[in-house]
C-alpha positions in Angstrom: 29.9 27.0 -9.4 26.4 25.9 -8.7 27.3 23.9 -5.6 29.3 26.8 -4.2 26.4 29.2 -4.8 24.0 26.8 -3.1 26.3 26.5 -0.1 26.9 30.3 0.2 23.5 31.8 -0.6 20.3 30.7 1.2 18.2 32.3 -1.5 19.9 30.3 -4.2 19.3 27.1 -2.3 15.6 28.0 -1.7 15.1 28.8 -5.4 16.8 25.6 -6.4 14.7 23.5 -4.1 11.6 25.2 -5.4 12.6 24.4 -9.0 13.3 20.7 -8.1 9.9 20.4 -6.4 8.1 21.9 -9.4 9.9 19.5 -11.7 8.9 16.6 -9.5 5.4 17.8 -9.2 5.1 18.1 -13.0 6.5 14.6 -13.4 4.0 13.3 -10.9 1.2 14.9 -12.8 2.4 13.2 -16.0 2.7 9.9 -14.2 -0.7 10.1 -12.6 -2.3 10.9 -15.9 -0.5 8.1 -17.6 -1.7 5.6 -15.0 -5.3 6.7 -15.6 -4.7 6.5 -19.3 -3.4 3.0 -19.0 -6.5 1.9 -17.2 -8.7 3.6 -19.9 -6.7 1.8 -22.6 -7.4 -1.5 -20.9 -11.2 -0.7 -21.2 -10.8 0.3 -24.9 -9.2 -3.1 -25.6 -11.8 -5.1 -23.7 -9.1 -6.2 -21.2 -9.9 -7.2 -17.6 -10.3 -4.0 -15.5 -7.7 -3.5 -12.9 -8.2 -1.6 -9.6 -6.7 1.8 -9.9 -4.8 1.3 -6.6 -3.0 -1.7 -7.9 -1.8 0.2 -11.0 -0.6 3.1 -8.9 1.3 0.7 -6.6 3.0 -1.2 -9.4 3.8 1.9 -11.5 5.3 3.8 -8.5 7.3 0.8 -7.1 9.0 -0.7 -10.2 10.5 0.2 -13.5 8.0 0.8 -16.3 10.2 -1.4 -18.6 9.5 -4.4 -16.4 5.9 -3.6 -15.6 3.6 -6.5 -16.4 0.6 -4.2 -16.7 2.2 -2.2 -19.5 3.6 -5.3 -21.3 0.1 -6.8 -21.4 -1.3 -3.7 -22.9 1.4 -3.5 -25.6 0.8 -7.2 -26.5 -2.9 -6.6 -26.9 -2.3 -3.6 -29.2 -0.4 -5.8 -31.6 -3.5 -8.0 -32.0 -6.5 -5.6 -31.6 -8.6 -4.4 -34.6 -7.8 -1.1 -36.2 -10.7 0.8 -34.6 -9.6 -0.2 -31.1 -6.0 0.8 -31.8 -7.3 4.2 -33.0 -9.3 4.6 -29.7 -6.1 4.0 -27.8 -4.3 6.6 -29.8 -7.2 9.1 -29.2 -6.9 8.4 -25.5 -3.2 9.2 -25.4 -3.7 12.3 -27.6 -6.4 13.7 -25.3 -4.3 13.4 -22.2 -1.3 14.9 -23.8 -3.3 18.0 -24.7 -3.9 18.7 -21.0 -0.4 18.1 -19.6 2.0 20.7 -18.3 5.3 21.2 -20.4 7.8 18.5 -19.9 10.9 17.4 -21.7 9.4 14.4 -23.5 9.3 13.4 -27.2 5.5 12.5 -27.3 3.2 15.2 -28.6 -0.5 15.3 -29.3 0.1 16.3 -32.9 2.1 13.1 -33.5 -0.7 10.9 -32.2 -3.3 12.9 -34.2 -1.2 12.2 -37.3 -1.1 8.5 -36.5 -4.8 8.5 -36.0 -5.5 10.1 -39.3 -3.2 7.6 -41.1 -5.1 4.7 -39.5 -8.4 6.1 -40.7 -7.8 4.8 -44.2 -7.6 1.2 -42.9 -10.7 1.3 -40.7 -13.1 0.0 -43.4 -11.0 -2.9 -44.4 -12.4 -5.6 -42.1 -10.2 -8.4 -43.4 -7.0 -6.4 -43.0 -6.1 -7.7 -39.5 -6.7 -11.4 -40.5 -4.6 -11.1 -43.6 -1.6 -9.4 -41.9 -1.6 -11.7 -38.9 -1.8 -15.0 -40.7 -0.2 -14.5 -44.1 3.5 -14.9 -44.9 5.3 -11.6 -45.4 6.0 -12.5 -49.1 2.3 -12.8 -49.8 1.4 -9.4 -48.3 0.4 -6.6 -50.7 2.1 -3.2 -50.5 -1.0 -1.9 -48.7 -0.7 -4.6 -46.1 3.0 -3.8 -45.6 2.1 -0.1 -45.2 -0.4 -1.0 -42.6 2.0 -3.2 -40.6 4.6 -0.5 -40.6 2.1 2.1 -39.4 0.8 -0.3 -36.7 4.3 -0.9 -35.4 4.9 2.8 -35.4 1.7 3.3 -33.3 2.8 0.6 -30.8 6.3 2.1 -30.5 4.8 5.6 -29.9 2.4 4.3 -27.3 5.2 2.5 -25.5 7.5 5.5 -25.7 4.7 7.7 -24.2 4.2 5.5 -21.2 7.9 5.0 -20.6 8.5 8.7 -20.6 5.4 9.7 -18.7 5.5 7.1 -16.0 8.3 7.0 -13.3 8.9 5.3 -10.0 8.7 7.4 -6.9 12.4 7.0 -6.2 13.3 8.7 -9.5 11.8 12.0 -8.5 14.0 14.6 -6.8 13.0 15.2 -3.2 10.6 12.3 -3.4 10.6 12.0 0.4 8.6 15.2 0.5 6.0 14.0 -2.0 5.5 10.4 -1.0 4.9 8.6 2.3 5.5 4.9 1.9 6.0 3.6 5.4 3.8 0.6 5.6 4.4 -0.6 9.2 2.5 2.2 11.0 -0.5 1.7 8.7 -0.4 -2.1 9.0 -0.2 -1.9 12.8 -3.1 0.5 13.0 -5.4 -1.2 10.4 -4.6 -4.8 10.9 -3.2 -5.1 14.4 -2.0 -8.3 15.9 -4.7 -8.4 18.5 -3.3 -11.1 20.8 0.2 -9.7 20.9 -1.2 -6.2 21.6 -3.5 -7.4 24.4 -0.7 -9.4 26.1 1.6 -6.5 25.9 -1.0 -4.1 27.3 -1.7 -6.4 30.2 1.9 -7.2 31.0 3.4 -3.8 30.4 0.6 -1.2 30.9 3.1 1.6 31.1 3.7 1.3 27.4 0.2 2.4 26.7 -0.6 4.6 29.7 2.7 6.5 29.5 2.8 6.9 33.3 5.6 6.5 35.7 3.5 4.8 38.4 3.2 1.7 36.3 6.8 1.5 35.4 8.5 -1.4 37.2 11.6 -3.4 37.2 11.5 -6.7 35.3 8.9 -9.1 36.5 7.9 -6.8 39.4 4.2 -6.3 40.2 3.1 -3.0 41.8 -0.2 -2.1 43.3 -0.3 1.1 41.2 -0.8 -0.9 38.1 -4.3 -1.6 36.7 -6.0 -4.4 38.6 -6.6 -6.5 35.5 -2.9 -6.1 34.6 -1.9 -7.3 38.1 -4.2 -10.3 37.9 -2.9 -11.2 34.4 0.7 -11.2 35.6 -0.3 -13.5 38.5 -2.1 -15.6 35.9 1.2 -16.0 33.9 2.9 -17.5 37.0 0.2 -20.1 37.4 -0.2 -23.6 36.0 -2.9 -24.9 33.7 -5.4 -25.2 36.6 -5.6 -22.1 38.8 -7.0 -22.2 42.3 -9.3 -19.1 42.5 -8.7 -18.7 46.3 -4.9 -18.8 45.8 -5.2 -16.2 43.0 -7.3 -14.0 45.2 -4.9 -14.3 48.1 -1.9 -13.2 45.9 -4.0 -10.4 44.4 -5.1 -9.2 47.9 -1.5 -9.2 49.2 -0.4 -6.8 46.4 -3.5 -4.6 46.4 -3.6 -4.1 50.2 -0.6 -1.7 49.9 -2.9 0.7 48.1 -6.4 -0.3 49.2 -7.2 -1.2 52.8 -10.9 -1.9 52.2 -11.2 -5.6 51.6 -14.7 -5.3 50.0 -13.2 -2.9 47.4 -10.3 -5.3 46.7 -12.8 -8.2 46.3 -14.8 -6.2 43.8 -11.7 -5.3 41.8 -10.6 -9.0 41.8 -14.1 -10.1 40.6 -14.1 -7.4 37.9 -10.6 -8.3 36.7 -11.3 -12.0 36.7 -14.4 -11.4 34.6 -12.4 -9.3 32.1 -9.8 -12.1 31.7 -12.6 -14.5 31.1 -14.3 -12.3 28.6 -11.0 -12.0 26.7 -10.7 -15.7 26.6 -7.7 -16.2 28.9 -9.6 -18.4 31.4 -12.7 -20.6 31.6 -14.5 -22.5 34.4 -12.9 -25.8 35.2 -15.1 -28.9 34.9 -12.8 -30.9 37.1 -12.7 -28.6 40.2 -15.4 -26.1 40.9 -13.1 -23.7 42.8 -10.5 -23.7 39.9 -10.3 -22.0 36.5 -8.5 -23.4 33.5 -5.9 -21.4 31.7 -6.6 -21.2 27.9 -3.8 -19.1 26.6 0.0 -19.4 27.1 1.9 -16.3 26.4 4.2 -16.6 23.3 2.5 -19.7 21.9 
């Protein structure tokens, strides 16, 4: 009935999408708060501080049950003193008080009750040493009570994080809420400079978006940028390049567009200097009228 209603009525579909988005938004608020709480709990337990971005990435990309960050926290809560465990409970209780309604079992009242029960054990400084190193048969009833309460606290903390945290893929319509394409950012922030430079020089139309530079494969046109023309001639040369031969080939192409020889010479000198500044060529020590190729494309 619901599917038919969504197919037949635009308003029903709109309301349903809004409801899904609100649910995902509330889950995202819970997950974000849980991530910040997790980091605060690390500080309460004197654990090594983790960058918030790393916690976000791990929490949003893999299941909480297999999260190394959460497992390390739970392991430390099993060994920490009573006062530090109480601080962790306080941290979870405080964040639960500010959360929007969600269908989870964790409640601030439950964590407050656990905190109050732990209070009676705070002054017993030898309690942790006794319960961790003594055989279960030698434990007093008070020690047994403390161990049961401690395990209850750890279970409640684990339950809170497992319910509050979720991967991005678990949220309905997560494509609207998350953008996780890494390639565009990687290409922009850490570009492969050599590959980009070679591509720009050999295929300037890819960057200039103009029809005048578009050519058939391996064709050189006078309408292309002068440095691009000289680079493509450079690719056809050997390891030692005769500057006069390079100039002659450059002039034969450029004369289709520029009849002034002085202008062509100036463009050639400028383009040759640009190739040298980019590290493609250097002055040859063997022959004064030659330049040495320093870069082979694709190597």
